[in-house]
C-alpha atoms as an extended CHARMM CRD file, in Angstrom:
* protein
*
       259  EXT
         1         1  UNK       CA            -11.7470000000       21.0610000000        4.7820000000  PROA      1               0.0000000000
         2         2  UNK       CA             -8.3220000000       20.0700000000        3.6900000000  PROA      2               0.0000000000
         3         3  UNK       CA             -7.7080000000       18.4890000000        0.2090000000  PROA      3               0.0000000000
         4         4  UNK       CA             -8.2890000000       15.2870000000        0.1040000000  PROA      4               0.0000000000
         5         5  UNK       CA             -5.4220000000       12.0620000000       -0.6990000000  PROA      5               0.0000000000
         6         6  UNK       CA             -7.6400000000       10.0000000000       -2.6790000000  PROA      6               0.0000000000
         7         7  UNK       CA            -10.9480000000       11.2580000000       -4.5280000000  PROA      7               0.0000000000
         8         8  UNK       CA            -12.8540000000        8.9880000000       -6.5100000000  PROA      8               0.0000000000
         9         9  UNK       CA            -15.3760000000       10.2830000000       -8.8030000000  PROA      9               0.0000000000
        10        10  UNK       CA            -18.3810000000        8.1690000000      -10.9680000000  PROA      10              0.0000000000
        11        11  UNK       CA            -16.1680000000        5.1200000000      -11.1080000000  PROA      11              0.0000000000
        12        12  UNK       CA            -18.0210000000        2.2340000000      -13.3550000000  PROA      12              0.0000000000
        13        13  UNK       CA            -16.0970000000       -1.0470000000      -13.9640000000  PROA      13              0.0000000000
        14        14  UNK       CA            -17.5740000000       -3.9070000000      -15.9140000000  PROA      14              0.0000000000
        15        15  UNK       CA            -16.3040000000       -7.1370000000      -16.8260000000  PROA      15              0.0000000000
        16        16  UNK       CA            -15.9050000000       -8.6900000000      -20.4970000000  PROA      16              0.0000000000
        17        17  UNK       CA            -18.7190000000      -10.6880000000      -19.3350000000  PROA      17              0.0000000000
        18        18  UNK       CA            -21.2270000000       -8.0940000000      -18.9380000000  PROA      18              0.0000000000
        19        19  UNK       CA            -20.6620000000       -7.8560000000      -15.1740000000  PROA      19              0.0000000000
        20        20  UNK       CA            -21.2950000000       -4.1650000000      -13.7630000000  PROA      20              0.0000000000
        21        21  UNK       CA            -19.1370000000       -4.5930000000      -10.3200000000  PROA      21              0.0000000000
        22        22  UNK       CA            -18.6730000000       -1.0570000000      -10.1490000000  PROA      22              0.0000000000
        23        23  UNK       CA            -21.7640000000        1.7020000000      -11.0720000000  PROA      23              0.0000000000
        24        24  UNK       CA            -20.6720000000        5.4090000000      -10.6910000000  PROA      24              0.0000000000
        25        25  UNK       CA            -19.1220000000        5.1280000000       -7.4340000000  PROA      25              0.0000000000
        26        26  UNK       CA            -17.6590000000        8.6640000000       -5.8490000000  PROA      26              0.0000000000
        27        27  UNK       CA            -16.0440000000        9.4170000000       -2.5100000000  PROA      27              0.0000000000
        28        28  UNK       CA            -13.0780000000       10.9920000000       -0.9450000000  PROA      28              0.0000000000
        29        29  UNK       CA            -10.8640000000        9.9960000000        1.6800000000  PROA      29              0.0000000000
        30        30  UNK       CA             -8.9820000000       12.7610000000        3.7250000000  PROA      30              0.0000000000
        31        31  UNK       CA             -5.2430000000       12.0300000000        4.9300000000  PROA      31              0.0000000000
        32        32  UNK       CA             -5.0670000000       10.0250000000        8.2900000000  PROA      32              0.0000000000
        33        33  UNK       CA             -8.6350000000        8.1860000000        7.9390000000  PROA      33              0.0000000000
        34        34  UNK       CA             -9.4650000000        4.4190000000        8.4430000000  PROA      34              0.0000000000
        35        35  UNK       CA            -11.7900000000        4.0590000000        5.9410000000  PROA      35              0.0000000000
        36        36  UNK       CA            -13.6690000000        0.9040000000        6.1940000000  PROA      36              0.0000000000
        37        37  UNK       CA            -15.9380000000       -0.4540000000        2.9200000000  PROA      37              0.0000000000
        38        38  UNK       CA            -18.4370000000       -2.5290000000        3.7460000000  PROA      38              0.0000000000
        39        39  UNK       CA            -20.9890000000       -4.7280000000        1.5570000000  PROA      39              0.0000000000
        40        40  UNK       CA            -22.3170000000       -8.4890000000        0.6500000000  PROA      40              0.0000000000
        41        41  UNK       CA            -19.8070000000      -10.9060000000       -1.2750000000  PROA      41              0.0000000000
        42        42  UNK       CA            -20.2320000000       -9.4790000000       -4.8150000000  PROA      42              0.0000000000
        43        43  UNK       CA            -21.1900000000       -6.0270000000       -4.0250000000  PROA      43              0.0000000000
        44        44  UNK       CA            -18.0380000000       -4.7940000000       -5.3860000000  PROA      44              0.0000000000
        45        45  UNK       CA            -15.7950000000       -4.3940000000       -2.8620000000  PROA      45              0.0000000000
        46        46  UNK       CA            -12.5570000000       -6.1510000000       -3.9690000000  PROA      46              0.0000000000
        47        47  UNK       CA            -12.5970000000       -4.4310000000       -7.5170000000  PROA      47              0.0000000000
        48        48  UNK       CA            -12.6740000000       -1.0330000000       -6.1450000000  PROA      48              0.0000000000
        49        49  UNK       CA             -9.4210000000       -1.7930000000       -3.9380000000  PROA      49              0.0000000000
        50        50  UNK       CA             -7.9970000000       -3.2470000000       -7.4490000000  PROA      50              0.0000000000
        51        51  UNK       CA             -9.0030000000       -0.1200000000       -9.3040000000  PROA      51              0.0000000000
        52        52  UNK       CA             -7.3450000000        1.9050000000       -6.9790000000  PROA      52              0.0000000000
        53        53  UNK       CA             -3.6410000000        0.8740000000       -6.7920000000  PROA      53              0.0000000000
        54        54  UNK       CA             -4.4230000000       -0.6130000000      -10.9760000000  PROA      54              0.0000000000
        55        55  UNK       CA             -4.5290000000       -4.1770000000      -10.3670000000  PROA      55              0.0000000000
        56        56  UNK       CA             -7.3410000000       -3.6520000000      -12.5370000000  PROA      56              0.0000000000
        57        57  UNK       CA             -8.6800000000       -1.0650000000      -14.9550000000  PROA      57              0.0000000000
        58        58  UNK       CA            -11.3770000000        0.6220000000      -14.5770000000  PROA      58              0.0000000000
        59        59  UNK       CA            -14.0400000000        1.0390000000      -17.5270000000  PROA      59              0.0000000000
        60        60  UNK       CA            -15.0040000000        4.7110000000      -16.8010000000  PROA      60              0.0000000000
        61        61  UNK       CA            -14.5200000000        7.6020000000      -14.1750000000  PROA      61              0.0000000000
        62        62  UNK       CA            -12.0630000000        9.2570000000      -12.4300000000  PROA      62              0.0000000000
        63        63  UNK       CA             -9.6170000000        8.2710000000       -9.5570000000  PROA      63              0.0000000000
        64        64  UNK       CA             -7.1450000000       10.6750000000       -8.1620000000  PROA      64              0.0000000000
        65        65  UNK       CA             -4.3220000000       10.2050000000       -5.5570000000  PROA      65              0.0000000000
        66        66  UNK       CA             -1.9760000000       12.3790000000       -4.1940000000  PROA      66              0.0000000000
        67        67  UNK       CA             -2.5010000000       14.5050000000       -7.2140000000  PROA      67              0.0000000000
        68        68  UNK       CA             -1.6480000000       11.8160000000       -9.9030000000  PROA      68              0.0000000000
        69        69  UNK       CA             -4.4350000000       10.8190000000      -12.4930000000  PROA      69              0.0000000000
        70        70  UNK       CA             -4.3330000000        6.8260000000      -11.5400000000  PROA      70              0.0000000000
        71        71  UNK       CA             -6.9020000000        6.0120000000      -14.2090000000  PROA      71              0.0000000000
        72        72  UNK       CA             -4.4080000000        7.7500000000      -17.2070000000  PROA      72              0.0000000000
        73        73  UNK       CA             -1.1000000000        6.4650000000      -16.3160000000  PROA      73              0.0000000000
        74        74  UNK       CA              0.1220000000        4.5490000000      -19.1810000000  PROA      74              0.0000000000
        75        75  UNK       CA              3.4230000000        2.7200000000      -18.5000000000  PROA      75              0.0000000000
        76        76  UNK       CA              4.2540000000        0.1100000000      -16.2090000000  PROA      76              0.0000000000
        77        77  UNK       CA              7.0950000000        2.4560000000      -14.7360000000  PROA      77              0.0000000000
        78        78  UNK       CA              4.4330000000        5.0460000000      -13.7970000000  PROA      78              0.0000000000
        79        79  UNK       CA              2.3340000000        2.0870000000      -12.3500000000  PROA      79              0.0000000000
        80        80  UNK       CA              4.9460000000        1.1580000000      -10.3530000000  PROA      80              0.0000000000
        81        81  UNK       CA              5.6690000000        4.2110000000       -8.9700000000  PROA      81              0.0000000000
        82        82  UNK       CA              1.7200000000        4.6380000000       -8.0980000000  PROA      82              0.0000000000
        83        83  UNK       CA              1.8850000000        1.0050000000       -6.0840000000  PROA      83              0.0000000000
        84        84  UNK       CA              5.1980000000        2.2370000000       -4.3090000000  PROA      84              0.0000000000
        85        85  UNK       CA              2.7900000000        4.6500000000       -2.7920000000  PROA      85              0.0000000000
        86        86  UNK       CA              0.0360000000        2.3510000000       -2.0810000000  PROA      86              0.0000000000
        87        87  UNK       CA              0.6270000000       -0.7020000000        0.3090000000  PROA      87              0.0000000000
        88        88  UNK       CA             -1.1560000000       -3.4620000000        0.2230000000  PROA      88              0.0000000000
        89        89  UNK       CA             -2.6820000000       -6.3900000000        1.7930000000  PROA      89              0.0000000000
        90        90  UNK       CA             -4.7360000000       -9.2120000000        0.5880000000  PROA      90              0.0000000000
        91        91  UNK       CA             -7.0550000000      -11.8960000000        2.5180000000  PROA      91              0.0000000000
        92        92  UNK       CA             -4.7970000000      -14.9580000000        1.7870000000  PROA      92              0.0000000000
        93        93  UNK       CA             -1.2720000000      -13.4060000000        3.1560000000  PROA      93              0.0000000000
        94        94  UNK       CA              0.5650000000      -13.5880000000       -0.5960000000  PROA      94              0.0000000000
        95        95  UNK       CA              3.8820000000      -14.9270000000        1.3780000000  PROA      95              0.0000000000
        96        96  UNK       CA              6.5790000000      -17.3480000000       -0.1760000000  PROA      96              0.0000000000
        97        97  UNK       CA              6.3050000000      -20.3850000000        2.2430000000  PROA      97              0.0000000000
        98        98  UNK       CA              9.7840000000      -21.5370000000        2.0160000000  PROA      98              0.0000000000
        99        99  UNK       CA             11.4250000000      -18.4630000000        2.8790000000  PROA      99              0.0000000000
       100       100  UNK       CA             12.1900000000      -16.2970000000        6.0590000000  PROA      100             0.0000000000
       101       101  UNK       CA              9.7920000000      -14.0980000000        7.8200000000  PROA      101             0.0000000000
       102       102  UNK       CA             12.5830000000      -11.3280000000        7.5060000000  PROA      102             0.0000000000
       103       103  UNK       CA             13.1490000000      -12.0380000000        3.6610000000  PROA      103             0.0000000000
       104       104  UNK       CA              9.4570000000      -11.7680000000        2.8590000000  PROA      104             0.0000000000
       105       105  UNK       CA              9.3740000000       -8.3230000000        4.5560000000  PROA      105             0.0000000000
       106       106  UNK       CA             12.0940000000       -7.4310000000        2.6250000000  PROA      106             0.0000000000
       107       107  UNK       CA             10.5390000000       -8.4660000000       -0.7020000000  PROA      107             0.0000000000
       108       108  UNK       CA              8.2820000000       -5.1650000000       -0.1280000000  PROA      108             0.0000000000
       109       109  UNK       CA             11.3590000000       -2.9220000000       -0.8690000000  PROA      109             0.0000000000
       110       110  UNK       CA             11.7960000000       -4.8910000000       -4.4250000000  PROA      110             0.0000000000
       111       111  UNK       CA              9.6990000000       -2.3070000000       -6.4620000000  PROA      111             0.0000000000
       112       112  UNK       CA             12.3470000000        0.5440000000       -5.5650000000  PROA      112             0.0000000000
       113       113  UNK       CA             15.2990000000       -1.4740000000       -6.1010000000  PROA      113             0.0000000000
       114       114  UNK       CA             17.2770000000       -1.6100000000       -9.4190000000  PROA      114             0.0000000000
       115       115  UNK       CA             16.9230000000       -4.8820000000      -11.0860000000  PROA      115             0.0000000000
       116       116  UNK       CA             20.0250000000       -6.4270000000      -10.5510000000  PROA      116             0.0000000000
       117       117  UNK       CA             20.0470000000       -6.3340000000       -6.6820000000  PROA      117             0.0000000000
       118       118  UNK       CA             16.3550000000       -7.5130000000       -6.9990000000  PROA      118             0.0000000000
       119       119  UNK       CA             17.2480000000      -10.2800000000       -9.0890000000  PROA      119             0.0000000000
       120       120  UNK       CA             19.9670000000      -11.7130000000       -6.7810000000  PROA      120             0.0000000000
       121       121  UNK       CA             18.2780000000      -10.7990000000       -3.3800000000  PROA      121             0.0000000000
       122       122  UNK       CA             20.7980000000       -8.3930000000       -2.4700000000  PROA      122             0.0000000000
       123       123  UNK       CA             19.5480000000       -5.9970000000        0.2830000000  PROA      123             0.0000000000
       124       124  UNK       CA             21.7420000000       -3.5960000000        2.6670000000  PROA      124             0.0000000000
       125       125  UNK       CA             22.2830000000       -3.7750000000        6.1790000000  PROA      125             0.0000000000
       126       126  UNK       CA             19.6340000000       -0.4720000000        6.4260000000  PROA      126             0.0000000000
       127       127  UNK       CA             17.0720000000       -2.1720000000        4.3710000000  PROA      127             0.0000000000
       128       128  UNK       CA             17.7480000000       -5.3340000000        6.7750000000  PROA      128             0.0000000000
       129       129  UNK       CA             17.3290000000       -2.8260000000        9.8600000000  PROA      129             0.0000000000
       130       130  UNK       CA             14.0260000000       -1.4400000000        8.9650000000  PROA      130             0.0000000000
       131       131  UNK       CA             12.4880000000       -4.5330000000        7.9540000000  PROA      131             0.0000000000
       132       132  UNK       CA             13.3490000000       -5.8050000000       11.5150000000  PROA      132             0.0000000000
       133       133  UNK       CA             11.8150000000       -2.4870000000       12.9030000000  PROA      133             0.0000000000
       134       134  UNK       CA              8.6800000000       -2.8800000000       10.9240000000  PROA      134             0.0000000000
       135       135  UNK       CA              8.5480000000       -6.6060000000       12.2310000000  PROA      135             0.0000000000
       136       136  UNK       CA              8.8210000000       -5.2330000000       15.6840000000  PROA      136             0.0000000000
       137       137  UNK       CA              5.9220000000       -2.7370000000       15.0320000000  PROA      137             0.0000000000
       138       138  UNK       CA              3.8160000000       -5.5230000000       14.2780000000  PROA      138             0.0000000000
       139       139  UNK       CA              4.7950000000       -7.8600000000       17.3100000000  PROA      139             0.0000000000
       140       140  UNK       CA              6.6040000000      -10.3920000000       15.5210000000  PROA      140             0.0000000000
       141       141  UNK       CA             10.1480000000       -9.7130000000       15.5020000000  PROA      141             0.0000000000
       142       142  UNK       CA             11.3750000000      -12.5840000000       17.2540000000  PROA      142             0.0000000000
       143       143  UNK       CA             10.1740000000      -15.0990000000       13.9660000000  PROA      143             0.0000000000
       144       144  UNK       CA             12.3360000000      -13.1010000000       11.8260000000  PROA      144             0.0000000000
       145       145  UNK       CA             14.3610000000      -16.1520000000       10.8910000000  PROA      145             0.0000000000
       146       146  UNK       CA             11.6760000000      -18.6290000000       11.1040000000  PROA      146             0.0000000000
       147       147  UNK       CA              9.9710000000      -19.6100000000        7.3990000000  PROA      147             0.0000000000
       148       148  UNK       CA              6.8160000000      -18.2390000000        6.7350000000  PROA      148             0.0000000000
       149       149  UNK       CA              5.0540000000      -21.6440000000        6.4790000000  PROA      149             0.0000000000
       150       150  UNK       CA              6.0250000000      -22.2010000000       10.2330000000  PROA      150             0.0000000000
       151       151  UNK       CA              3.5830000000      -19.5020000000       11.1890000000  PROA      151             0.0000000000
       152       152  UNK       CA             -0.3080000000      -18.9460000000       12.4150000000  PROA      152             0.0000000000
       153       153  UNK       CA             -2.6460000000      -17.1370000000       10.1300000000  PROA      153             0.0000000000
       154       154  UNK       CA             -2.9470000000      -14.2710000000       12.1420000000  PROA      154             0.0000000000
       155       155  UNK       CA              1.1770000000      -13.9240000000       12.4040000000  PROA      155             0.0000000000
       156       156  UNK       CA              1.5040000000      -14.7780000000        8.4480000000  PROA      156             0.0000000000
       157       157  UNK       CA             -1.0400000000      -11.4800000000        7.9150000000  PROA      157             0.0000000000
       158       158  UNK       CA              1.2870000000       -9.1130000000       10.6800000000  PROA      158             0.0000000000
       159       159  UNK       CA              4.4080000000      -10.3040000000        8.3560000000  PROA      159             0.0000000000
       160       160  UNK       CA              2.2650000000       -9.0690000000        5.2930000000  PROA      160             0.0000000000
       161       161  UNK       CA              1.5410000000       -5.7450000000        6.7340000000  PROA      161             0.0000000000
       162       162  UNK       CA              5.3880000000       -5.0630000000        7.7280000000  PROA      162             0.0000000000
       163       163  UNK       CA              6.1970000000       -6.1580000000        4.1770000000  PROA      163             0.0000000000
       164       164  UNK       CA              3.6540000000       -3.2620000000        3.0300000000  PROA      164             0.0000000000
       165       165  UNK       CA              5.0910000000       -1.1210000000        5.6890000000  PROA      165             0.0000000000
       166       166  UNK       CA              8.5740000000       -1.3270000000        3.5990000000  PROA      166             0.0000000000
       167       167  UNK       CA              7.1340000000        0.9200000000        0.9840000000  PROA      167             0.0000000000
       168       168  UNK       CA              6.7510000000        3.7650000000        2.9130000000  PROA      168             0.0000000000
       169       169  UNK       CA              3.0850000000        3.9520000000        1.9160000000  PROA      169             0.0000000000
       170       170  UNK       CA              0.9330000000        6.8390000000        1.9040000000  PROA      170             0.0000000000
       171       171  UNK       CA             -1.8080000000        4.8490000000        2.0080000000  PROA      171             0.0000000000
       172       172  UNK       CA             -2.4200000000        1.0740000000        3.1240000000  PROA      172             0.0000000000
       173       173  UNK       CA             -5.1350000000       -0.8510000000        1.2480000000  PROA      173             0.0000000000
       174       174  UNK       CA             -5.9160000000       -4.3020000000        3.2330000000  PROA      174             0.0000000000
       175       175  UNK       CA             -8.7100000000       -6.3700000000        1.2880000000  PROA      175             0.0000000000
       176       176  UNK       CA            -10.5890000000       -8.4230000000        3.9160000000  PROA      176             0.0000000000
       177       177  UNK       CA             -7.2620000000       -8.6900000000        6.1840000000  PROA      177             0.0000000000
       178       178  UNK       CA             -9.1870000000      -11.1650000000        8.6490000000  PROA      178             0.0000000000
       179       179  UNK       CA            -11.7650000000      -12.9340000000        6.8050000000  PROA      179             0.0000000000
       180       180  UNK       CA             -9.1030000000      -15.8280000000        6.7170000000  PROA      180             0.0000000000
       181       181  UNK       CA             -8.4020000000      -15.4060000000       10.2100000000  PROA      181             0.0000000000
       182       182  UNK       CA             -9.8980000000      -17.2690000000       13.7590000000  PROA      182             0.0000000000
       183       183  UNK       CA            -11.9180000000      -14.8830000000       15.5330000000  PROA      183             0.0000000000
       184       184  UNK       CA             -9.5030000000      -14.7230000000       18.5520000000  PROA      184             0.0000000000
       185       185  UNK       CA             -6.6760000000      -13.4230000000       15.9510000000  PROA      185             0.0000000000
       186       186  UNK       CA             -9.3140000000      -11.1190000000       14.3300000000  PROA      186             0.0000000000
       187       187  UNK       CA             -8.7340000000       -8.0960000000       16.6910000000  PROA      187             0.0000000000
       188       188  UNK       CA             -4.8930000000       -8.5130000000       16.8750000000  PROA      188             0.0000000000
       189       189  UNK       CA             -4.2390000000       -7.9900000000       13.0280000000  PROA      189             0.0000000000
       190       190  UNK       CA             -7.0480000000       -4.9730000000       13.4690000000  PROA      190             0.0000000000
       191       191  UNK       CA             -5.2630000000       -3.6250000000       16.2350000000  PROA      191             0.0000000000
       192       192  UNK       CA             -2.1460000000       -2.9750000000       14.3340000000  PROA      192             0.0000000000
       193       193  UNK       CA             -3.7330000000       -1.6680000000       11.2190000000  PROA      193             0.0000000000
       194       194  UNK       CA             -4.9120000000        0.8360000000       13.8060000000  PROA      194             0.0000000000
       195       195  UNK       CA             -1.7630000000        1.4250000000       15.8510000000  PROA      195             0.0000000000
       196       196  UNK       CA             -0.1200000000        2.3740000000       11.7960000000  PROA      196             0.0000000000
       197       197  UNK       CA             -3.0390000000        4.6640000000       11.0320000000  PROA      197             0.0000000000
       198       198  UNK       CA             -2.6230000000        6.3910000000       14.1710000000  PROA      198             0.0000000000
       199       199  UNK       CA              0.9150000000        6.1930000000       15.3570000000  PROA      199             0.0000000000
       200       200  UNK       CA              2.5090000000        6.7720000000       11.4260000000  PROA      200             0.0000000000
       201       201  UNK       CA             -0.3280000000        8.3350000000        9.8790000000  PROA      201             0.0000000000
       202       202  UNK       CA             -0.6030000000        5.8210000000        7.1370000000  PROA      202             0.0000000000
       203       203  UNK       CA             -4.2070000000        6.6890000000        5.4820000000  PROA      203             0.0000000000
       204       204  UNK       CA             -6.0520000000        3.0120000000        5.8830000000  PROA      204             0.0000000000
       205       205  UNK       CA             -8.8510000000        1.7150000000        3.4150000000  PROA      205             0.0000000000
       206       206  UNK       CA            -10.0270000000       -1.9230000000        4.4540000000  PROA      206             0.0000000000
       207       207  UNK       CA            -12.8940000000       -4.2900000000        3.5200000000  PROA      207             0.0000000000
       208       208  UNK       CA            -14.1480000000       -5.8440000000        6.2710000000  PROA      208             0.0000000000
       209       209  UNK       CA            -17.4240000000       -8.1780000000        6.5710000000  PROA      209             0.0000000000
       210       210  UNK       CA            -18.1760000000       -7.8250000000       11.0140000000  PROA      210             0.0000000000
       211       211  UNK       CA            -20.1370000000       -4.8210000000       11.5860000000  PROA      211             0.0000000000
       212       212  UNK       CA            -18.5840000000       -4.9540000000       15.1080000000  PROA      212             0.0000000000
       213       213  UNK       CA            -15.1330000000       -4.6720000000       14.0760000000  PROA      213             0.0000000000
       214       214  UNK       CA            -16.0170000000       -1.6850000000       11.4220000000  PROA      214             0.0000000000
       215       215  UNK       CA            -17.6230000000        0.1700000000       14.6310000000  PROA      215             0.0000000000
       216       216  UNK       CA            -14.4660000000       -0.5660000000       16.6120000000  PROA      216             0.0000000000
       217       217  UNK       CA            -11.8500000000        0.3430000000       14.0320000000  PROA      217             0.0000000000
       218       218  UNK       CA            -13.3160000000        2.7380000000       11.2030000000  PROA      218             0.0000000000
       219       219  UNK       CA            -13.4070000000        6.3280000000       11.3350000000  PROA      219             0.0000000000
       220       220  UNK       CA            -15.7920000000        6.6670000000        8.1530000000  PROA      220             0.0000000000
       221       221  UNK       CA            -17.5800000000        4.1700000000        6.3780000000  PROA      221             0.0000000000
       222       222  UNK       CA            -19.0130000000        3.4720000000        2.9960000000  PROA      222             0.0000000000
       223       223  UNK       CA            -21.3720000000        0.7940000000        1.9970000000  PROA      223             0.0000000000
       224       224  UNK       CA            -21.6250000000       -0.8650000000       -1.6610000000  PROA      224             0.0000000000
       225       225  UNK       CA            -24.3150000000       -3.0050000000       -2.8500000000  PROA      225             0.0000000000
       226       226  UNK       CA            -24.7680000000       -4.2730000000       -6.1910000000  PROA      226             0.0000000000
       227       227  UNK       CA            -21.6220000000       -1.7650000000       -7.0520000000  PROA      227             0.0000000000
       228       228  UNK       CA            -23.1620000000        1.2080000000       -6.0940000000  PROA      228             0.0000000000
       229       229  UNK       CA            -22.5060000000        3.6370000000       -2.8880000000  PROA      229             0.0000000000
       230       230  UNK       CA            -25.6590000000        3.0880000000       -0.5950000000  PROA      230             0.0000000000
       231       231  UNK       CA            -24.1250000000        4.4030000000        2.7860000000  PROA      231             0.0000000000
       232       232  UNK       CA            -21.7020000000        6.8120000000        3.8150000000  PROA      232             0.0000000000
       233       233  UNK       CA            -21.1220000000        8.2030000000        7.0670000000  PROA      233             0.0000000000
       234       234  UNK       CA            -20.0580000000        7.3440000000       10.7090000000  PROA      234             0.0000000000
       235       235  UNK       CA            -20.0180000000        3.5810000000       11.9470000000  PROA      235             0.0000000000
       236       236  UNK       CA            -22.4290000000        4.7320000000       14.8280000000  PROA      236             0.0000000000
       237       237  UNK       CA            -24.7430000000        6.3410000000       12.1770000000  PROA      237             0.0000000000
       238       238  UNK       CA            -25.2640000000        2.5170000000       10.6650000000  PROA      238             0.0000000000
       239       239  UNK       CA            -28.4920000000        1.7760000000       12.5040000000  PROA      239             0.0000000000
       240       240  UNK       CA            -30.4690000000       -1.6980000000       12.4280000000  PROA      240             0.0000000000
       241       241  UNK       CA            -32.4610000000       -0.2030000000        9.2790000000  PROA      241             0.0000000000
       242       242  UNK       CA            -29.5200000000        0.9700000000        7.5230000000  PROA      242             0.0000000000
       243       243  UNK       CA            -27.9890000000       -2.2580000000        8.4060000000  PROA      243             0.0000000000
       244       244  UNK       CA            -31.1800000000       -4.3510000000        6.4560000000  PROA      244             0.0000000000
       245       245  UNK       CA            -30.6760000000       -1.9100000000        3.9020000000  PROA      245             0.0000000000
       246       246  UNK       CA            -27.1960000000       -2.8710000000        3.1500000000  PROA      246             0.0000000000
       247       247  UNK       CA            -27.1680000000       -6.6100000000        3.3590000000  PROA      247             0.0000000000
       248       248  UNK       CA            -30.8890000000       -7.0900000000        2.9840000000  PROA      248             0.0000000000
       249       249  UNK       CA            -34.1750000000       -7.8170000000        4.6720000000  PROA      249             0.0000000000
       250       250  UNK       CA            -33.3750000000      -10.6090000000        7.7120000000  PROA      250             0.0000000000
       251       251  UNK       CA            -29.6800000000       -9.6370000000        7.6340000000  PROA      251             0.0000000000
       252       252  UNK       CA            -28.6540000000      -10.9930000000       10.9770000000  PROA      252             0.0000000000
       253       253  UNK       CA            -25.6640000000       -8.6480000000       12.4610000000  PROA      253             0.0000000000
       254       254  UNK       CA            -22.9610000000      -11.0570000000       13.4910000000  PROA      254             0.0000000000
       255       255  UNK       CA            -19.6490000000      -10.4540000000       15.3580000000  PROA      255             0.0000000000
       256       256  UNK       CA            -16.5980000000      -12.7750000000       15.0990000000  PROA      256             0.0000000000
       257       257  UNK       CA            -16.6780000000      -13.8840000000       18.5540000000  PROA      257             0.0000000000
       258       258  UNK       CA            -20.0770000000      -15.6870000000       18.0660000000  PROA      258             0.0000000000
       259       259  UNK       CA            -18.8630000000      -17.4650000000       15.4380000000  PROA      259             0.0000000000
């Protein structure tokens, strides 16, 4: 097997209040995978995402990304350099409401610009062309000059994806990317994440709730329960018995369409 793009080994995270969010989490991610992380709310999914790109520091364990020892990065410059290679989209989009869609996408390059152009919001013609290309990729180029607060939730998430693509990331983290969206919009956003994964070769790790989406989009799944990995395998290997182990006795597998 090829060398993993990402290796997580015995990762632990304990918060100051004593809550142990991650317990000995270990897994590898190969380049080009679409890995989905599942589990109940509070199982450690979002904590894991934030440890991968150093939005949070782990308590112990190792994370290696593209040859970089993530856990032991010390300076803000080193961590910024890491985050340029790891794009992230969030459940609540994190757009600037009064700015245009195009300007929001261009914000994705600020981490790699020199200080004074970034402070003044000065972007090159090449950067603007790249932003429009990424908006076209997620099917929303015609909205470029609208204000972000004029968009629907699904459109806002597609803007957030285009913004992340401005970094030319090797890895895209998606933390509950469709949790705030209506059921009809879930598949639209997931289809664009799949397109980015397959056509651009960008590795994706996504936290998802609905098993129906997991089965449709994931190439591989890991499940967390109380901070521990309790399942690792292909989506079709999640039997009803495994579902009960992951989500608890009596839990029911629902699709977004049934809500």
